[in-house]
N, C-alpha and C positions, 0 to 999 in steps of 0.2 A: 397071074393074078386078075388081068383086067377080061380075060377070057373068063375066068371062073366067077368073077362079079355080075357080070352080064349075063351068063347063063343062068344061075342065082336069083337074079333079079326076074327072067323071063319066066322060070318056074313060078316063083312067086307071085308075080302078076297073074298067068295065068291060073291059080288056083284060087287067089282072091277074088276075081273077076266070078269066075264060076259060083263060086258061092255065095257071092253077091248077089247075082244075078237068077241063079237057077233055085237057090234052097229056099225054103219055107223060112218064115220069120223068126221060127222057134229054132228053128236047125241053126240059122245064121247067128243068134242069140247065143248058143253053147258053142260053137266055131269061135266068137271072139270070146267066151268066157275060156275055152280053151289057149288060145294066144295070150291071153291073161295071167294064168296060172303059170304057161312056160315062163314069160315073163317075171310070174312072183318068184320063181325059182331061180332064175337069174338076180331079182333083186335082193333076195334072202344075201348072194355073195356080194353084192355092195354094201348090203347092212352089215358085214363081218362075222356072219355063219357059214363056218369053213366047213362043219362035219355031216354028214349026209342026211342024217337024221334029223339034223335041226331046219336043215333044208326043207326035207318034206315035211315037216312039222308049220312050218311058215306056209308053205302050198297049202295045205290041209285049213289053215288057219284062214288063210284068204279065200279058199272056196265055201266055206261056213258064212262070209261075210256077204259075198254074191248071191248064195241061196237065199240068207237073211232079206237082203236089199230085194229081191226076187221077190222076195214073201209081200216084203212092204208096199212096192209098186203094185203088186196086184198081180205077178208074171204068174207067180203059185199060187193054189187054190188054199192056203193055208190059213188065211184068216180071213175067207168064204167072200173077198171082193168078187165082183163082177168084171172082169178085165181090169188092164191096167190103167191107175190113175196118172194122168198128165202133172197135177198137181203134189203128186207123191215123186214122182219124177224129176219135179221142179225142186223138191227139198231138198235131194240128191244131188244134184246139179249144182246148186247154189253151194252147197257144203266142199264140193269139190272145186267149184270157181273159188270160193273164199281161200281155202287150201294153195292156190295158186298166187294170190295176194302177197301171202304169207311168203310162199316160196321165193317171188320175184325181191323181197328184202332181205333173203338169205344168200341170195344169189350175189345181190349187187354188195354186199357186204362178206362175203368170202376174202379171207380164208377165216378172220375174226368171227365170224357167223359160225363154225364149226362147233364155238364154245356153246352154243346151244344145241346144237341136232348133232352134233359127232358123235355123241354114243348108239353104241349098237341099238339097244333099245326104240330109241328114238329114231333113228335110221329106217328099221323094221317098220314102226310107226308111219313113216311118211310114205310107204309102197303102199298102205291102204288107200290114203286119200289121192292117191295118183292111179291105182289102179283100177280100185273097185268103180267111183266113178266115169272112167272111161270104157268100162263093160255097161254103164246103164246107159249112158251117152247115147252108145253106139245104137244100144239096143232101143233105145226110143227115136233113135233120128230113120232106124231101119222099119219101123212099122208106122213111118208114116205113110200117107196115101203115096208119095213117087220117094219114098223112102231108100231105096237102092241107088238113083239117080243124085239121092241128099247123101248118103256116104259117098260116094264116086266124089261129091264137090268136097267134101271134106279132105281128103285124100289128093284131091288138084290143089287145092288153098295152101297146105303143106307141102306140095311138091314145085309151085309156084314159088312159093317162098325161098325154098332153096336153091332152086336154080335161079331165079334173080338175085339172092343173094350171092349165089356162087360167083358168077359172071361178072356182076357191079364189081362186088371185091375185090375180085380179082384184076379188074383193071383199075379200081379208082379208089381202093382200100388203104385208105392211111391212119384212120383214128379207131383205136382197139374197141370195142364192144364190153369185153368182159374179159381184160388179159389176164387175171389172176383164174380166172375159168376155160377158158377157152382162147387161145392167144389168134386163133385164124380168122375170129369172127370181128367185122370191122363194121362201125356207125354206116360207112357206104354202101357196104353190103346189106345191112338190116332195111336201108332205105331203099335199094336196087328190089328187093323182096316184096316191100308194100305197095312198089311201082307196078312190080307186075300183079299184083294180086288186085290193083286199080282198074288195069287192064281187062282182066280177071271178071271185075265186077260188071266193065263196061260191057262185056260180049253177055253174060248172062243178063244183064238188062236191055239188051236188044233181042233175047232169046226167050223171053218171058214177060210176063204182063203186071213184073212189079215195077215199083218207081226204084230210080237210081239210087235212091239214100237210102232205100229198106236193104238193096241187095250191099252197097256199102257198108252200112250195119250190121249185117251180117258176115262179109266173107273177111274184113279190115281186122278187126278186132281175132277173129281167127286166128290168121296170118300173123299179126302181132305176138299172140301169145305162144302159138306152133314155137318160136324160137325159145322161150322161157324151158318147153320142154324139153328141149336137145340139151339147153346151159344147165339145167339142173341135174340129168344125167352127167354131164361132162364132169360137174361139182364132184356127183359122189365118185364116180370113178380117181377121180385128180385124189382125192382124198385117200379113197381106198389102196389106191395106186396098181391102176391096173388102167390098160387099154381097151378091152374090150368087157362086154360085160358078161360074154361066153364066146366060143368058136361052132356053135351050131349052125352055124350058116355060112358055107363057105365064101370065102372072100367077102362077108359084109358083118363078120362078127356073131353078136347075141341077136336074140328078136329084141329084145329091148333098144338095141343100138338102132333099130330099124321104125320101132313104133315110138319112142321117145317124143318126137315132136307131136305125135297123135294123140298121146296121154293128157296134153294140156289143149290141144283146139279142140276136140271133140264136145267135153262136155261146154267149152264155150260157144261154140257151134249150136249145141243142141237147147242152149239156155236162152240163146241169140232167137234161135227158131221160136223156141215158146212163146219169147216177150213180142218179138215183131208179129208172128201168124201170120207169112206170106204163103204163099202159095207158088209150084213151080210146075202148076199144069198149062 
């Protein structure tokens, strides 16, 4: 199983890095849309849609939503816009980040909160607020002057939170973070992930011309909210009674299982990037 996980991880990393650094922005955006739509197929299952036709309908509805957002921000020439609008991207990202604030309350209140969101239609609606802003965030960040490196930074922040959380939690973990949602996560592990990203912030400060405060303001909130993305999917899987979102990736479960933290981290990172207006040149 470990060998299978490692091989799959290496293949995924190679594909991701190749797409990130060698494809133009438009094709990278299309690649992210493809990943999001595969995740939508899995989200349909989390929502309780078991029939193939209903899951296909869900994916098509989300694809239309992405197309509408692309037109809204100016990536499609449907409204005559000359180039993408940062303000419109910001509006989409604000919707996504507001959603994650609500998701935090639901995760904290689980299982009682399931009375509010447990119905199939509402779980399906949640997927739109998770997945569409994810696509918008990665599309915006990749279009930045140093977009490829900034997208890689999002991944590094999430990885640092995971790695720091795993090792610190395993060694010192005593107090459960969300026992009804993910019993393995602890507050000590959560702090370990934050500390790992503080170290990453210090490294970025040394390597760029930005102030330490600005870098921390970009990295740490992204680190904090990445944990919420993981917890939200864990909550939905627990409610649905399944272990993985699918079996698509050998040794890793589904695509959504691999990108759940990124769905929360990317919109926050992109919105912070707009607000801080910092450069990594």
